[in-house]
N, C-alpha and C positions, 0 to 999 in steps of 0.2 A: 364672380359668376357661380361659384360652387354655392354660395350663400343664397344667391336668388333660386337657384334649382332646389336647394334644400328646403328653401320656404316655399317654394311652389309644391313640393311633394308633400310637405307637412300639412299644407292647406288642403291639399286633395284628399289626402286621409282624413282629415277633420270633416270636409264636406262629405265625404263618403260615409263616414259614422253618423253624421248628423242626418242624412238622407234616409238611412236605414229606420230611423226611428219616427220620421215625419211621413205626413200625408197630404194630399191634395196640393194646394197652392206652395206648401212649404217644400214638398218634393219637387215640383217644377223650380222653384228659386235655388234649390240645392243642385239641381241637374244644371240649371244655368249657370251656377257658379264654378260647377266641375268642369264644364266646357270652357270656360273662360280659364280656369287654371291649367287645363290640357292645352289651350291655345299658348299661354304663356310660357309653358314648358317648351313646346314646340318652335316658338319664337327663340327662346333663349338657346336651344340646341342649334338652330339655323345659324345664329350669329355665332356659336362658338365653332362650327364645322366650317364656316366659311372665313372667318377672320383670326383663327388661332395664330397665324405668323404675326399679326399686328398687336398682340397683346403680350404683355411680360406678366405671367403668373408668378407671384413670389412664393407661394406654398408649393407649387409643382414643378418649378424651373429645373431643379436638380434631381428631382425624384422621378419625372416622367421617363427618363432613359436608363436610369438606374436600376437594375435588377435586384440589388441589394438594398431594400428599404428597412427602415426602421420597424420594428414589431411593434412598437407602442404608438406609432403613427395612426390616426385614423384614415388618411389617405393611403390607399393601396393601388398599384397599378393594375391589378386584376379586377378590381371593382370598378375603376374610373369610369370604363366604358359603358358599364351596366348602369351607372347612375343617370345616363341621359334616357333610359327606357322608361316609359311611364309605368305606374303600378298596374294599371289595366292590362296592359301588355304581358307584364311578366306573370299576372294571374290567369290570363287567358292561356298562357303556355303552360303553366303548371295543370290547370284543369284539363288541358289537351292531352297532357302526358298521362293524366290519370284515367281518362277514357280510353286511349289507345291501350295502356296496358292492362287495364281490368276489363274493357269490354270490346277490344280488338277491332275498333272502327276503322274505317275507310278515311282517306283525306277529305273527300267530300262530305262524308257523313260527319266528320269531326267539325268541319267549318260550318255545317249546317248547324249542329248542337249547339257550338259556341255562340252563334251569332243570332239564331232564331228566337221569336218571343215565346215559343214554347220550351226552348231551352235555356241556354245560361245568360243570353241578351247581352253579350258583349258587342262592343262597336265592331264595324266590319273590318276597320283598320286593325284592331286586337285581335281579331279572329285570324286575318291574314297573317298577321306578325307570328302567332302561334304557329299556323301552319308552315309558315317559311322557317321557323327555328326549331320545329320539332324533328328529333331524331327518331322516326320510327320506321319499322320495317313493315312495309304495307302488305308485302307478300306474306309474311309470318301472320299478320293480323287476318287477312283474307283466309289464309289456311286454318287457322284456329275457329274462326267463325264458320268454315265450311264443315269441320269436324264437330262442331255444336249440332249443326242442323242435321248431319248425319246420324250423329248418336242420339240426340234427343227426339229428332222427329222423323228420323227413318227415310229421308229425302232421297231422292236418286240424285246422281251425279249433275244430270242436266238441269233438273229442279234448283238443285243448289247453285249451279252457275246462274241460272236466271235470277235467283233471289240476290246473289252476291252483286250483280251487275244492275239490277233494276233500280231505277229513280226512287220508287216506292219502298225500295229495300235497302240493301246495305251500301249501294252505290261506290263499290269497288271497281277499277278499271277493267276492261276485258282481259289484259295481260295479267293482272293480280288474281282474277277469277280463275283463268287457264293455269296459273301456278298452283293455286290451291287445288284444282281438280286433279291435276297431275300427281300432285302429293298427297292426296287424301287418305291413300292406304298405307303409307310410309310408317 
């Protein structure tokens, strides 16, 4: 099981690297191969999640419930759950964290940036995974963005609220925008 997953991940990485340097038909072929690898990873994940009780894994039977694992072992209980997450998903999560930390984006703004053709072009599933797993304080992001508007563009609180909640603007929720306006001068 782990060998299949490892091979799938290595194949996905190889296809991704090859796709970066190719154009035209080669790029379409790489995308097709990448989709097949992702489907294979998903199928192996489905098998492992539904049939774990039916299989005896020699390399993890004793270590899976034991908190004291051998430090020289390649298998760790902390990373075993992360191994089933596709690389695209973890890349999307890392990118989302960078946007949240540096540009103080809203949840909807992050999702759009991650998935749009004008943005990062992650799949919808990878974008949703990133949003679901990102530990961001969207109130703090709204406040930081509001302070930027106030300091750099001398906008009124109501103009800032409109910009924060606009679909053409920052896409924060009304509650997040209200929090930002209430704490604008703190």
